[in-house]
N, CA, C and O atoms as a Maestro MAE file, in Angstrom:
{
 s_m_m2io_version
 :::
 2.0.0
}

f_m_ct {
 s_m_title
 :::
 protein
 m_atom[204] {
  # First column is atom index #
  i_m_mmod_type
  r_m_x_coord
  r_m_y_coord
  r_m_z_coord
  i_m_residue_number
  s_m_chain_name
  s_m_pdb_residue_name
  s_m_pdb_atom_name
  i_m_atomic_number
  :::
  1 25 6.430 -1.501 26.733 1 A "MET " " N  " 7
  2 3 5.589 -1.688 25.576 1 A "MET " " CA " 6
  3 2 6.132 -0.881 24.388 1 A "MET " " C  " 6
  4 15 6.170 -1.383 23.265 1 A "MET " " O  " 8
  5 25 6.546 0.356 24.634 2 A "GLN " " N  " 7
  6 3 7.086 1.177 23.556 2 A "GLN " " CA " 6
  7 2 8.383 0.590 23.018 2 A "GLN " " C  " 6
  8 15 8.634 0.623 21.813 2 A "GLN " " O  " 8
  9 25 9.205 0.054 23.911 3 A "LYS " " N  " 7
  10 3 10.469 -0.561 23.484 3 A "LYS " " CA " 6
  11 2 10.188 -1.751 22.566 3 A "LYS " " C  " 6
  12 15 10.823 -1.907 21.523 3 A "LYS " " O  " 8
  13 25 9.232 -2.583 22.966 4 A "LEU " " N  " 7
  14 3 8.854 -3.735 22.142 4 A "LEU " " CA " 6
  15 2 8.324 -3.277 20.787 4 A "LEU " " C  " 6
  16 15 8.666 -3.860 19.758 4 A "LEU " " O  " 8
  17 25 7.489 -2.234 20.779 5 A "PHE " " N  " 7
  18 3 6.961 -1.705 19.522 5 A "PHE " " CA " 6
  19 2 8.094 -1.281 18.592 5 A "PHE " " C  " 6
  20 15 8.108 -1.630 17.412 5 A "PHE " " O  " 8
  21 25 9.041 -0.524 19.139 6 A "LEU " " N  " 7
  22 3 10.154 -0.049 18.310 6 A "LEU " " CA " 6
  23 2 11.019 -1.202 17.817 6 A "LEU " " C  " 6
  24 15 11.475 -1.181 16.674 6 A "LEU " " O  " 8
  25 25 11.252 -2.202 18.651 7 A "GLU " " N  " 7
  26 3 12.023 -3.369 18.220 7 A "GLU " " CA " 6
  27 2 11.329 -4.081 17.063 7 A "GLU " " C  " 6
  28 15 11.971 -4.440 16.076 7 A "GLU " " O  " 8
  29 25 10.015 -4.285 17.186 8 A "GLU " " N  " 7
  30 3 9.260 -4.947 16.119 8 A "GLU " " CA " 6
  31 2 9.187 -4.080 14.863 8 A "GLU " " C  " 6
  32 15 9.256 -4.599 13.749 8 A "GLU " " O  " 8
  33 25 9.049 -2.781 15.032 9 A "ALA " " N  " 7
  34 3 9.004 -1.872 13.879 9 A "ALA " " CA " 6
  35 2 10.303 -1.930 13.097 9 A "ALA " " C  " 6
  36 15 10.290 -1.941 11.867 9 A "ALA " " O  " 8
  37 25 11.416 -1.966 13.796 10 A "VAL " " N  " 7
  38 3 12.714 -2.084 13.127 10 A "VAL " " CA " 6
  39 2 12.837 -3.455 12.465 10 A "VAL " " C  " 6
  40 15 13.297 -3.561 11.328 10 A "VAL " " O  " 8
  41 25 12.429 -4.494 13.171 11 A "LYS " " N  " 7
  42 3 12.512 -5.865 12.650 11 A "LYS " " CA " 6
  43 2 11.755 -6.010 11.329 11 A "LYS " " C  " 6
  44 15 12.231 -6.673 10.408 11 A "LYS " " O  " 8
  45 25 10.570 -5.384 11.239 12 A "TYR " " N  " 7
  46 3 9.734 -5.524 10.048 12 A "TYR " " CA " 6
  47 2 9.818 -4.332 9.100 12 A "TYR " " C  " 6
  48 15 8.988 -4.195 8.201 12 A "TYR " " O  " 8
  49 25 10.808 -3.474 9.294 13 A "SER " " N  " 7
  50 3 11.102 -2.342 8.395 13 A "SER " " CA " 6
  51 2 9.885 -1.457 8.146 13 A "SER " " C  " 6
  52 15 9.560 -1.166 6.995 13 A "SER " " O  " 8
  53 25 9.216 -1.028 9.202 14 A "VAL " " N  " 7
  54 3 8.053 -0.155 9.042 14 A "VAL " " CA " 6
  55 2 8.333 1.280 9.479 14 A "VAL " " C  " 6
  56 15 7.423 2.108 9.531 14 A "VAL " " O  " 8
  57 25 9.577 1.566 9.787 15 A "LEU " " N  " 7
  58 3 9.948 2.933 10.150 15 A "LEU " " CA " 6
  59 2 10.533 3.633 8.937 15 A "LEU " " C  " 6
  60 15 11.164 2.953 8.129 15 A "LEU " " O  " 8
  61 25 10.381 4.900 8.749 16 A "PRO " " N  " 7
  62 3 9.709 5.834 9.638 16 A "PRO " " CA " 6
  63 2 8.198 5.786 9.448 16 A "PRO " " C  " 6
  64 15 7.697 5.538 8.351 16 A "PRO " " O  " 8
  65 25 7.499 6.025 10.526 17 A "ILE " " N  " 7
  66 3 6.043 6.133 10.499 17 A "ILE " " CA " 6
  67 2 5.727 7.596 10.225 17 A "ILE " " C  " 6
  68 15 6.233 8.484 10.911 17 A "ILE " " O  " 8
  69 25 4.901 7.843 9.233 18 A "ASP " " N  " 7
  70 3 4.576 9.229 8.902 18 A "ASP " " CA " 6
  71 2 3.079 9.404 8.704 18 A "ASP " " C  " 6
  72 15 2.314 8.445 8.809 18 A "ASP " " O  " 8
  73 25 2.672 10.611 8.423 19 A "ALA " " N  " 7
  74 3 1.252 10.934 8.286 19 A "ALA " " CA " 6
  75 2 0.805 10.948 6.827 19 A "ALA " " C  " 6
  76 15 -0.248 11.509 6.525 19 A "ALA " " O  " 8
  77 25 1.563 10.356 5.922 20 A "SER " " N  " 7
  78 3 1.202 10.423 4.505 20 A "SER " " CA " 6
  79 2 0.368 9.224 4.056 20 A "SER " " C  " 6
  80 15 0.311 8.929 2.862 20 A "SER " " O  " 8
  81 25 -0.272 8.535 4.986 21 A "PHE " " N  " 7
  82 3 -1.071 7.362 4.633 21 A "PHE " " CA " 6
  83 2 -2.132 7.683 3.587 21 A "PHE " " C  " 6
  84 15 -2.258 6.959 2.599 21 A "PHE " " O  " 8
  85 25 -2.896 8.753 3.786 22 A "LEU " " N  " 7
  86 3 -3.947 9.092 2.825 22 A "LEU " " CA " 6
  87 2 -3.391 9.411 1.456 22 A "LEU " " C  " 6
  88 15 -3.984 9.031 0.446 22 A "LEU " " O  " 8
  89 25 -2.266 10.100 1.400 23 A "GLU " " N  " 7
  90 3 -1.673 10.431 0.108 23 A "GLU " " CA " 6
  91 2 -1.218 9.174 -0.634 23 A "GLU " " C  " 6
  92 15 -1.251 9.126 -1.864 23 A "GLU " " O  " 8
  93 25 -0.798 8.167 0.113 24 A "ARG " " N  " 7
  94 3 -0.338 6.937 -0.531 24 A "ARG " " CA " 6
  95 2 -1.484 6.091 -1.044 24 A "ARG " " C  " 6
  96 15 -1.335 5.424 -2.068 24 A "ARG " " O  " 8
  97 25 -2.632 6.095 -0.363 25 A "ILE " " N  " 7
  98 3 -3.732 5.236 -0.813 25 A "ILE " " CA " 6
  99 2 -4.714 5.952 -1.725 25 A "ILE " " C  " 6
  100 15 -5.489 5.294 -2.418 25 A "ILE " " O  " 8
  101 25 -4.706 7.289 -1.746 26 A "ASN " " N  " 7
  102 3 -5.644 8.045 -2.569 26 A "ASN " " CA " 6
  103 2 -4.865 8.754 -3.677 26 A "ASN " " C  " 6
  104 15 -4.295 9.823 -3.460 26 A "ASN " " O  " 8
  105 25 -4.848 8.154 -4.858 27 A "ALA " " N  " 7
  106 3 -4.052 8.659 -5.966 27 A "ALA " " CA " 6
  107 2 -4.440 10.075 -6.383 27 A "ALA " " C  " 6
  108 15 -3.576 10.863 -6.768 27 A "ALA " " O  " 8
  109 25 -5.711 10.401 -6.310 28 A "SER " " N  " 7
  110 3 -6.158 11.715 -6.778 28 A "SER " " CA " 6
  111 2 -5.625 12.855 -5.914 28 A "SER " " C  " 6
  112 15 -5.511 13.982 -6.395 28 A "SER " " O  " 8
  113 25 -5.300 12.591 -4.658 29 A "LEU " " N  " 7
  114 3 -4.774 13.645 -3.792 29 A "LEU " " CA " 6
  115 2 -3.421 14.169 -4.268 29 A "LEU " " C  " 6
  116 15 -3.073 15.324 -4.023 29 A "LEU " " O  " 8
  117 25 -2.670 13.321 -4.941 30 A "VAL " " N  " 7
  118 3 -1.331 13.721 -5.390 30 A "VAL " " CA " 6
  119 2 -1.203 13.737 -6.906 30 A "VAL " " C  " 6
  120 15 -0.096 13.848 -7.434 30 A "VAL " " O  " 8
  121 25 -2.336 13.627 -7.615 31 A "GLY " " N  " 7
  122 3 -2.319 13.759 -9.065 31 A "GLY " " CA " 6
  123 2 -1.922 12.509 -9.834 31 A "GLY " " C  " 6
  124 15 -1.587 12.594 -11.016 31 A "GLY " " O  " 8
  125 25 -1.954 11.345 -9.182 32 A "ARG " " N  " 7
  126 3 -1.630 10.104 -9.904 32 A "ARG " " CA " 6
  127 2 -2.901 9.550 -10.548 32 A "ARG " " C  " 6
  128 15 -3.995 9.756 -10.022 32 A "ARG " " O  " 8
  129 25 -2.775 8.854 -11.675 33 A "PRO " " N  " 7
  130 3 -3.955 8.220 -12.270 33 A "PRO " " CA " 6
  131 2 -4.475 7.110 -11.357 33 A "PRO " " C  " 6
  132 15 -3.696 6.430 -10.689 33 A "PRO " " O  " 8
  133 25 -5.786 6.935 -11.333 34 A "ASP " " N  " 7
  134 3 -6.413 5.922 -10.493 34 A "ASP " " CA " 6
  135 2 -6.976 4.834 -11.390 34 A "ASP " " C  " 6
  136 15 -7.945 5.060 -12.115 34 A "ASP " " O  " 8
  137 25 -6.372 3.654 -11.344 35 A "LEU " " N  " 7
  138 3 -6.809 2.562 -12.209 35 A "LEU " " CA " 6
  139 2 -8.189 2.034 -11.846 35 A "LEU " " C  " 6
  140 15 -8.849 1.408 -12.675 35 A "LEU " " O  " 8
  141 25 -8.626 2.276 -10.632 36 A "MET " " N  " 7
  142 3 -9.938 1.794 -10.187 36 A "MET " " CA " 6
  143 2 -11.004 2.888 -10.222 36 A "MET " " C  " 6
  144 15 -12.115 2.662 -9.742 36 A "MET " " O  " 8
  145 25 -10.711 4.036 -10.760 37 A "ALA " " N  " 7
  146 3 -11.661 5.160 -10.766 37 A "ALA " " CA " 6
  147 2 -12.973 4.746 -11.430 37 A "ALA " " C  " 6
  148 15 -12.983 4.297 -12.576 37 A "ALA " " O  " 8
  149 25 -14.061 4.898 -10.713 38 A "GLY " " N  " 7
  150 3 -15.373 4.592 -11.244 38 A "GLY " " CA " 6
  151 2 -15.735 3.121 -11.244 38 A "GLY " " C  " 6
  152 15 -16.849 2.764 -11.628 38 A "GLY " " O  " 8
  153 25 -14.827 2.262 -10.826 39 A "ARG " " N  " 7
  154 3 -15.105 0.826 -10.816 39 A "ARG " " CA " 6
  155 2 -15.485 0.388 -9.402 39 A "ARG " " C  " 6
  156 15 -15.034 0.961 -8.410 39 A "ARG " " O  " 8
  157 25 -16.317 -0.635 -9.341 40 A "THR " " N  " 7
  158 3 -16.692 -1.174 -8.031 40 A "THR " " CA " 6
  159 2 -16.185 -2.596 -7.835 40 A "THR " " C  " 6
  160 15 -16.292 -3.146 -6.739 40 A "THR " " O  " 8
  161 25 -15.631 -3.200 -8.891 41 A "SER " " N  " 7
  162 3 -15.100 -4.556 -8.758 41 A "SER " " CA " 6
  163 2 -13.917 -4.736 -9.703 41 A "SER " " C  " 6
  164 15 -13.716 -3.951 -10.629 41 A "SER " " O  " 8
  165 25 -13.156 -5.764 -9.454 42 A "LEU " " N  " 7
  166 3 -11.976 -6.073 -10.255 42 A "LEU " " CA " 6
  167 2 -11.908 -7.571 -10.428 42 A "LEU " " C  " 6
  168 15 -11.979 -8.313 -9.449 42 A "LEU " " O  " 8
  169 25 -11.771 -8.028 -11.657 43 A "THR " " N  " 7
  170 3 -11.648 -9.455 -11.949 43 A "THR " " CA " 6
  171 2 -10.207 -9.733 -12.314 43 A "THR " " C  " 6
  172 15 -9.642 -9.086 -13.197 43 A "THR " " O  " 8
  173 25 -9.614 -10.699 -11.631 44 A "VAL " " N  " 7
  174 3 -8.224 -11.064 -11.874 44 A "VAL " " CA " 6
  175 2 -8.201 -12.477 -12.422 44 A "VAL " " C  " 6
  176 15 -8.811 -13.379 -11.848 44 A "VAL " " O  " 8
  177 25 -7.499 -12.675 -13.529 45 A "GLN " " N  " 7
  178 3 -7.386 -13.995 -14.122 45 A "GLN " " CA " 6
  179 2 -5.943 -14.468 -14.022 45 A "GLN " " C  " 6
  180 15 -5.008 -13.715 -14.294 45 A "GLN " " O  " 8
  181 25 -5.781 -15.704 -13.635 46 A "MET " " N  " 7
  182 3 -4.447 -16.278 -13.521 46 A "MET " " CA " 6
  183 2 -4.088 -16.950 -14.850 46 A "MET " " C  " 6
  184 15 -4.873 -17.725 -15.397 46 A "MET " " O  " 8
  185 25 -2.913 -16.647 -15.351 47 A "HIS " " N  " 7
  186 3 -2.427 -17.255 -16.592 47 A "HIS " " CA " 6
  187 2 -1.155 -18.001 -16.308 47 A "HIS " " C  " 6
  188 15 -0.334 -17.550 -15.509 47 A "HIS " " O  " 8
  189 25 -0.980 -19.115 -16.937 48 A "ARG " " N  " 7
  190 3 0.256 -19.862 -16.783 48 A "ARG " " CA " 6
  191 2 1.303 -19.282 -17.709 48 A "ARG " " C  " 6
  192 15 1.021 -18.980 -18.869 48 A "ARG " " O  " 8
  193 25 2.501 -19.127 -17.201 49 A "GLY " " N  " 7
  194 3 3.589 -18.600 -18.015 49 A "GLY " " CA " 6
  195 2 4.108 -19.657 -18.975 49 A "GLY " " C  " 6
  196 15 3.913 -20.854 -18.764 49 A "GLY " " O  " 8
  197 25 4.766 -19.206 -20.026 50 A "VAL " " N  " 7
  198 3 5.366 -20.103 -21.006 50 A "VAL " " CA " 6
  199 2 6.771 -20.434 -20.535 50 A "VAL " " C  " 6
  200 15 7.582 -19.542 -20.287 50 A "VAL " " O  " 8
  201 25 7.046 -21.712 -20.416 51 A "ALA " " N  " 7
  202 3 8.367 -22.132 -19.917 51 A "ALA " " CA " 6
  203 2 9.321 -22.396 -21.038 51 A "ALA " " C  " 6
  204 15 10.473 -22.756 -20.797 51 A "ALA " " O  " 8
  :::
 }
 m_bond[203] {
  # First column is bond index #
  i_m_from
  i_m_to
  i_m_order
  :::
  1 1 2 1
  2 2 3 1
  3 3 4 2
  4 3 5 1
  5 5 6 1
  6 6 7 1
  7 7 8 2
  8 7 9 1
  9 9 10 1
  10 10 11 1
  11 11 12 2
  12 11 13 1
  13 13 14 1
  14 14 15 1
  15 15 16 2
  16 15 17 1
  17 17 18 1
  18 18 19 1
  19 19 20 2
  20 19 21 1
  21 21 22 1
  22 22 23 1
  23 23 24 2
  24 23 25 1
  25 25 26 1
  26 26 27 1
  27 27 28 2
  28 27 29 1
  29 29 30 1
  30 30 31 1
  31 31 32 2
  32 31 33 1
  33 33 34 1
  34 34 35 1
  35 35 36 2
  36 35 37 1
  37 37 38 1
  38 38 39 1
  39 39 40 2
  40 39 41 1
  41 41 42 1
  42 42 43 1
  43 43 44 2
  44 43 45 1
  45 45 46 1
  46 46 47 1
  47 47 48 2
  48 47 49 1
  49 49 50 1
  50 50 51 1
  51 51 52 2
  52 51 53 1
  53 53 54 1
  54 54 55 1
  55 55 56 2
  56 55 57 1
  57 57 58 1
  58 58 59 1
  59 59 60 2
  60 59 61 1
  61 61 62 1
  62 62 63 1
  63 63 64 2
  64 63 65 1
  65 65 66 1
  66 66 67 1
  67 67 68 2
  68 67 69 1
  69 69 70 1
  70 70 71 1
  71 71 72 2
  72 71 73 1
  73 73 74 1
  74 74 75 1
  75 75 76 2
  76 75 77 1
  77 77 78 1
  78 78 79 1
  79 79 80 2
  80 79 81 1
  81 81 82 1
  82 82 83 1
  83 83 84 2
  84 83 85 1
  85 85 86 1
  86 86 87 1
  87 87 88 2
  88 87 89 1
  89 89 90 1
  90 90 91 1
  91 91 92 2
  92 91 93 1
  93 93 94 1
  94 94 95 1
  95 95 96 2
  96 95 97 1
  97 97 98 1
  98 98 99 1
  99 99 100 2
  100 99 101 1
  101 101 102 1
  102 102 103 1
  103 103 104 2
  104 103 105 1
  105 105 106 1
  106 106 107 1
  107 107 108 2
  108 107 109 1
  109 109 110 1
  110 110 111 1
  111 111 112 2
  112 111 113 1
  113 113 114 1
  114 114 115 1
  115 115 116 2
  116 115 117 1
  117 117 118 1
  118 118 119 1
  119 119 120 2
  120 119 121 1
  121 121 122 1
  122 122 123 1
  123 123 124 2
  124 123 125 1
  125 125 126 1
  126 126 127 1
  127 127 128 2
  128 127 129 1
  129 129 130 1
  130 130 131 1
  131 131 132 2
  132 131 133 1
  133 133 134 1
  134 134 135 1
  135 135 136 2
  136 135 137 1
  137 137 138 1
  138 138 139 1
  139 139 140 2
  140 139 141 1
  141 141 142 1
  142 142 143 1
  143 143 144 2
  144 143 145 1
  145 145 146 1
  146 146 147 1
  147 147 148 2
  148 147 149 1
  149 149 150 1
  150 150 151 1
  151 151 152 2
  152 151 153 1
  153 153 154 1
  154 154 155 1
  155 155 156 2
  156 155 157 1
  157 157 158 1
  158 158 159 1
  159 159 160 2
  160 159 161 1
  161 161 162 1
  162 162 163 1
  163 163 164 2
  164 163 165 1
  165 165 166 1
  166 166 167 1
  167 167 168 2
  168 167 169 1
  169 169 170 1
  170 170 171 1
  171 171 172 2
  172 171 173 1
  173 173 174 1
  174 174 175 1
  175 175 176 2
  176 175 177 1
  177 177 178 1
  178 178 179 1
  179 179 180 2
  180 179 181 1
  181 181 182 1
  182 182 183 1
  183 183 184 2
  184 183 185 1
  185 185 186 1
  186 186 187 1
  187 187 188 2
  188 187 189 1
  189 189 190 1
  190 190 191 1
  191 191 192 2
  192 191 193 1
  193 193 194 1
  194 194 195 1
  195 195 196 2
  196 195 197 1
  197 197 198 1
  198 198 199 1
  199 199 200 2
  200 199 201 1
  201 201 202 1
  202 202 203 1
  203 203 204 2
  :::
 }
}
């Protein structure tokens, strides 16, 4: 099972696995600005590009 896990991890480029998950998803922990700070929703509009 571990061999299969490592093969798949290499295949999908997810190595190295580290413990910095929280730092990557929580901008305030590392001093980055948070674009969603204080917001509870986000509206995304699709625009057609000019060709």
